[in-house]
C-alpha positions in Angstrom: 22.2 19.1 -1.3 20.1 20.3 2.2 20.6 18.2 5.0 16.9 17.9 4.9 16.4 17.0 1.6 15.0 13.3 1.2 17.1 10.6 -1.2 14.4 8.6 -2.7 15.0 4.9 -4.5 12.9 2.2 -6.1 12.8 -1.3 -4.6 12.0 -4.3 -6.3 9.4 -6.8 -4.4 8.9 -10.3 -5.9 6.2 -12.3 -4.5 3.1 -14.3 -5.2 0.1 -12.3 -5.3 -3.3 -13.8 -3.9 -5.1 -11.1 -6.0 -3.6 -12.2 -9.3 -3.0 -15.8 -8.7 0.7 -15.4 -10.0 4.5 -14.3 -9.2 4.2 -10.4 -9.4 7.0 -8.1 -9.6 6.0 -4.3 -7.8 8.6 -1.8 -7.3 7.9 0.9 -4.8 9.4 4.2 -3.9 11.1 4.6 -0.9 13.3 7.4 0.7 16.8 6.0 2.6 16.7 5.7 6.3 20.2 4.3 6.9 22.4 3.4 3.5 24.9 1.5 5.5 22.3 -1.0 7.1 20.2 -1.3 3.9 17.2 0.3 5.7 14.6 2.1 3.7 11.0 3.7 4.3 8.0 2.9 1.7 6.8 6.3 0.2 4.1 4.9 -1.6 1.0 2.5 -1.5 1.7 -1.1 -2.4 -0.6 -2.2 -4.9 -1.0 -6.3 -4.9 0.6 -7.4 -1.8 3.6 -8.0 -0.4 3.3 -7.6 3.1 4.1 -4.1 3.3 2.6 -0.9 4.0 3.3 3.0 3.2 5.9 4.3 5.9 7.1 0.8 6.9 10.9 0.5 6.9 12.2 -2.3 5.0 15.7 -4.0 4.4 16.8 -4.1 1.1 19.8 -4.8 -1.0 21.2 -4.8 -4.3 20.6 -7.8 -6.6 23.0 -8.8 -9.1 20.0 -10.5 -10.9 17.5 -7.8 -10.6 20.1 -5.4 -11.1 18.0 -2.9 -8.4 17.4 -2.8 -5.2 15.1 -5.2 -3.7 13.2 -6.2 -0.8 14.1 -8.9 1.5 12.1 -8.3 4.9 10.1 -5.8 7.1 12.6 -4.1 9.9 9.9 -1.9 11.6 5.7 -1.7 10.7 4.4 1.8 10.4 1.1 0.8 11.9 -0.3 1.7 8.5 -3.0 -0.4 6.7 -3.5 -1.1 3.1 -7.1 -2.3 1.6 -7.6 -3.1 -1.8 -10.8 -2.0 -3.9 -12.0 -3.4 -6.8 -14.8 -1.7 -8.5 -17.9 -3.9 -9.4 -19.9 -1.9 -11.7 -19.5 1.4 -13.6 -22.4 3.5 -11.5 -19.7 5.1 -9.3 -16.5 6.4 -11.1 -13.4 5.6 -9.3 -12.2 8.6 -8.8 -15.7 9.9 -6.6 -15.5 6.3 -4.5 -11.5 7.4 -3.9 -12.6 10.9 -3.0 -14.8 9.7 -0.4 -12.1 7.5 1.3 -9.8 11.0 0.9 -12.2 12.9 2.8 -12.2 10.3 5.7 -8.2 10.5 5.7 -7.2 7.7 3.7 -5.1 8.3 0.5 -5.2 5.9 -2.3 -3.6 4.8 -5.3 -5.3 4.1 -8.4 -4.3 1.2 -10.4 -6.3 1.6 -13.8 -10.2 2.1 -13.9 -11.3 -0.9 -11.7 -9.0 -0.9 -9.1 -7.0 0.9 -6.3 -5.1 0.5 -3.0 -6.4 2.1 -0.2 -3.8 3.5 2.8 -5.4 3.6 6.2 -3.0 5.8 8.5 -2.4 4.9 11.9 -4.0 7.9 13.2 -7.2 6.9 11.3 -10.0 5.2 13.4 -10.8 2.2 10.9 -14.6 1.7 12.1 -15.9 4.2 10.0 -13.9 3.0 7.0 -14.9 -0.4 7.5 -18.5 0.2 7.7 -18.5 2.1 4.7 -16.4 -0.6 2.7 -18.9 -2.9 4.0 -22.0 -0.6 2.6 -20.5 -0.1 -0.7 -19.6 -3.8 -0.8 -23.3 -5.0 0.2 -24.7 -2.5 -2.4 -22.5 -4.7 -5.1 -20.6 -1.4 -6.5 -16.9 -2.9 -5.1 -15.2 -5.7 -3.7 -12.5 -5.2 -1.1 -9.7 -7.1 1.1 -7.7 -6.2 3.8 -4.2 -7.8 3.1 -2.6 -5.6 5.5 -4.2 -4.8 8.9 -2.1 -3.4 11.6 -2.8 -3.7 14.9 -4.3 -0.2 15.6 -7.1 -1.5 13.0 -7.7 -4.6 14.4 -9.6 -4.1 17.6 
């Protein structure tokens, strides 16, 4: 294997989801940062909600009960933010709304036809994104929540 190739692993997160109002299990892809220390970099956009954003460095260890690497804590925050979006009607297909935010520099991961998680990279100004989210909410097209807003996006 070339030294530049990244090693990917799956990390399990078990947590109480406010969005689902139940204990939830979510697995996320991560790359190995330092296997001896148990440090991994999250490589996808979390859906429901432990306090983790894409590119965060987390500590995970193998859990005998779960039989896989399991999230224990966040070691370093990336500065990225996560916004959860739910479609309230069928007037705009989900991929059209996702495309609007993608063109603004914000990738997303779709969960189903009504729900997606939106990543706000630390380098992106959140104000235009927030204004667009608010406009779509005011028109009744979406509802949204801001479970993880980094300090770069709260001023």
